[in-house]
Structures are given as C-alpha cells and as structure tokens.
C-alpha positions in Angstrom: -0.3 0.2 -0.2 1.0 3.6 -0.4 0.1 7.0 1.2 0.9 10.1 -1.1 1.8 13.3 1.3 0.1 16.4 0.7 2.8 17.5 -1.3 3.0 14.9 -4.0 -1.3 15.3 -4.5 -0.5 19.3 -4.7 2.4 18.4 -7.9 0.1 16.1 -9.2 -3.3 18.7 -9.1 -0.5 21.6 -10.1 0.2 20.2 -13.5 4.2 20.6 -12.7 6.7 18.5 -13.9 7.5 16.3 -10.8 3.7 14.7 -11.2 5.1 12.5 -13.1 6.8 11.2 -9.6 3.8 10.7 -7.7 1.2 9.8 -10.9 2.1 6.0 -10.5 1.1 6.0 -6.6 -1.9 8.2 -7.5 -3.2 6.6 -10.9 -1.8 3.1 -10.0 -3.4 -0.4 -9.9 -4.0 -0.4 -6.4 -5.6 3.1 -5.4 -3.5 5.1 -2.2 -4.6 5.3 1.0 -5.3 9.1 2.3 -5.0 10.6 5.4 -8.0 12.7 6.2 -5.4 15.1 6.9 -4.1 15.3 3.8 -7.5 16.1 2.3 -7.4 19.4 4.7 -3.6 20.5 3.4 -4.4 19.9 0.0 -8.4 21.8 0.0 -6.6 24.6 2.4 -3.6 25.5 -0.4 -5.7 25.1 -3.6 -8.6 26.9 -2.4 -7.4 30.6 -2.7 -5.1 29.7 -5.8 -7.9 27.9 -7.9 -10.8 28.7 -6.0 -13.5 26.6 -4.4 -14.7 24.6 -7.3 -11.9 23.7 -8.4 -10.5 22.8 -5.3 -13.3 20.8 -4.6 -12.6 19.0 -7.4 -9.7 17.9 -6.5 -10.4 17.2 -3.3 -13.0 14.8 -5.0 -10.2 12.9 -6.6 -8.6 11.8 -3.5 -11.9 10.9 -2.2 -12.4 8.1 -4.9 -9.7 6.3 -2.6 -9.7 5.0 0.9 -10.0 8.2 3.5 -8.2 7.0 6.5 -9.9 9.2 9.3 -8.0 10.9 12.3 -9.4 8.5 15.0 -8.2 7.7 18.2 -5.4 4.9 16.7 -4.0 7.1 14.6 -3.9 10.0 16.8 -2.1 8.2 19.9 0.6 6.7 17.3 0.6 10.5 15.7 2.1 11.5 19.3 4.1 9.2 19.7 5.9 9.9 16.1 5.8 13.4 16.7 7.8 13.2 19.9 10.4 10.3 18.2 10.5 12.4 15.5 9.7 15.8 15.8 7.3 16.2 13.5 4.6 18.7 13.0 1.0 17.6 13.7 0.1 17.1 10.4 3.3 15.6 9.3 3.3 12.8 12.3 -0.8 11.9 11.3 0.3 11.3 8.2 3.1 8.8 8.9 1.3 7.1 11.8 -1.3 6.1 8.7 1.4 4.8 6.9 3.0 2.9 9.6 -0.4 1.3 11.1 -1.8 0.3 7.4 2.0 -1.2 6.7 2.3 1.6 3.8 5.1 3.1 1.9 4.9 6.8 2.1 5.8 9.2 -1.2 6.6 12.7 -0.3 9.5 15.4 -1.2 9.1 16.9 2.3 12.8 16.6 3.4 11.1 16.0 7.2 10.3 12.3 6.2 13.8 11.8 4.7 15.5 9.1 6.5 12.4 7.7 8.4 11.7 4.2 7.4 9.1 2.8 5.2 9.6 6.5 3.2 9.9 6.8 -0.6 11.7 10.0 -1.0 11.9 12.5 -3.5 14.6 15.3 -3.2 13.4 19.0 -5.0 16.9 19.3 -5.7 
C-alpha cells in the first residue's frame, strides 16, 4: 500500500513536471490510502489559488480512494511519532497512517527523508 503526502497531491493537481513522480502511486493499480489530514491540507492550499469549485474537484479525486480518518488509534500513534521524530501534527498524522497500515509514504518533504517506509523525492 502507498500513502501520498499532501505535497505529492499538490504536485499532481498543479500539473508540474514533478507530478510524474507521484502519478504511479495516485493512478496505479492499487489505490493509495489518503489520510484525512491530507484532504484538509490540499483543500486549504488550493482554495485561495484556484477557487472553491476547482479545489473541491481535486478533493473529489482524492476521495475516490480510501480516506483514513484521524481516529483514536491514528492520533495516539501520531503523538508518539511526533515526539520520537520531532514531526509537526499533520506530518505525524500522515506518517502514523503509513505505519499502522504497513504502507509506504511517497513524499518530497525533507522531514521524512531518513524515516523507515518512506520513498523520498528530493527537491533538488
């Protein structure tokens, strides 16, 4: 299983050249898991740039996959990971979804660079 970090979804929807890095995870044969916090982050970033209708259209694409809610199990694991790896709330929540589901995180966020179960795409 794969989880695409919010930055990967933003590249995908933004039509950048880097979208090709995340395309196999998003459009591959096995749908990615989508942490609910990714829906929040993507909508929040897209709303002022492309407007409500287009941002909701992007979110609709995300929600065709399995949305993983921020439930008690994810919250507790996220708190542990935040302390262990010095991650912010959203990053810890996304990473918790990965570990709980034995998934691989696809990201270009340097906070995850050296963590287990991460496929990191450097920005350089």
